[in-house]
C-alpha positions in Angstrom: -9.4 -4.0 -25.1 -10.6 -4.4 -21.2 -7.1 -3.0 -19.9 -7.6 0.4 -22.4 -11.4 0.5 -20.6 -9.7 0.3 -16.8 -7.2 3.0 -17.2 -10.1 5.3 -18.7 -12.1 4.0 -15.4 -9.0 4.7 -13.0 -8.3 8.4 -14.9 -11.8 8.9 -14.9 -12.3 8.4 -11.2 -9.0 10.3 -10.0 -10.1 13.6 -12.2 -13.8 13.5 -10.2 -12.1 12.8 -7.1 -9.8 15.9 -7.5 -12.6 18.1 -9.3 -15.1 17.3 -6.3 -12.8 17.6 -3.6 -11.7 20.9 -5.0 -15.4 21.8 -5.4 -16.7 20.5 -1.9 -13.9 22.8 -0.5 -14.3 26.1 -2.4 -18.4 26.0 -3.0 -20.2 24.1 -0.5 -21.6 26.5 2.3 -21.8 24.0 5.1 -19.1 24.0 7.6 -19.0 20.4 8.0 -17.6 19.6 4.9 -14.8 21.5 5.2 -13.6 19.0 7.5 -13.7 15.9 5.0 -11.4 14.0 3.0 -12.3 12.3 -0.4 -10.3 9.3 -0.2 -11.6 7.4 -3.6 -14.1 7.4 -6.1 -15.0 4.3 -7.7 -16.5 4.6 -10.8 -19.3 1.9 -12.6 -18.1 0.8 -16.1 -20.4 2.7 -18.0 -19.3 5.7 -16.0 -22.9 6.6 -14.9 -22.6 6.2 -11.1 -20.0 7.2 -9.0 -19.7 5.5 -5.2 -17.6 8.9 -3.5 -15.6 7.7 -0.6 -14.9 9.8 2.7 -13.5 10.2 5.8 -15.1 12.5 8.3 -12.1 14.1 11.1 -15.1 14.5 13.4 -16.1 10.8 13.6 -18.9 11.7 15.9 -20.9 13.1 13.0 -19.9 10.9 10.5 -23.1 9.6 10.0 -24.5 13.3 9.6 -21.9 14.1 7.6 -22.4 11.3 5.2 -26.0 12.2 5.0 -26.0 16.0 4.4 -23.0 15.2 1.4 -25.8 12.6 -0.1 -28.4 15.9 0.5 -25.9 18.0 -1.8 -24.9 15.4 -4.4 -27.2 17.2 -7.1 -25.2 20.3 -6.5 -21.9 18.4 -6.4 -22.6 17.0 -9.6 -24.1 20.0 -11.2 -21.0 21.1 -10.3 -18.9 18.5 -11.2 -20.7 18.9 -14.7 -19.1 22.3 -15.4 -15.5 21.3 -13.9 -15.6 18.5 -16.2 -15.9 17.7 -19.8 -17.2 14.6 -19.5 -19.7 13.2 -22.1 -22.0 11.9 -18.6 -21.7 12.8 -15.5 -22.0 10.4 -13.1 -24.9 10.6 -10.3 -23.1 10.2 -6.9 -23.3 8.7 -3.5 -21.4 9.6 -0.6 -20.1 6.4 1.7 -18.4 6.9 5.1 -15.1 5.1 4.4 -13.8 4.1 8.3 -10.1 2.2 6.7 -7.9 5.2 8.5 -10.2 4.6 11.8 -9.5 0.9 11.7 -6.2 1.4 10.4 -5.0 3.2 13.7 -6.7 1.2 15.9 -5.1 -2.0 14.6 -1.7 0.3 15.0 -2.3 1.1 18.0 -3.0 -2.5 19.3 0.1 -3.3 17.7 2.2 -1.1 19.5 0.5 -2.4 22.8 1.3 -5.6 21.9 4.9 -4.8 20.6 5.4 -2.6 24.8 3.7 -5.9 25.9 6.6 -8.0 25.0 9.5 -6.0 25.4 8.1 -5.4 29.5 8.2 -9.1 29.6 
């Protein structure tokens, strides 16, 4: 039985991620929202709360963009409720996902180390 719950939770997360990405890019009027990518959605077991992870193209404005997304969360929740057929539409909390930036930094450090080894 628990395995079925996990699959449902993942399906709902994927549905929210895809639908919310479409809503943000098509309906949002704020120009900052055009430069974001939803990297993942983590839904609570009871499906009443969803943490939406976003990456921002302009890293300098990441905090400002996430704050604007959280200010518009009620609008996005309403639009999401119209777009998907769920009994409960979860509350949305947007969180900055810096994993891509950290991954790029680690990759460049590895490349620099390999380049130094080749030179020696």
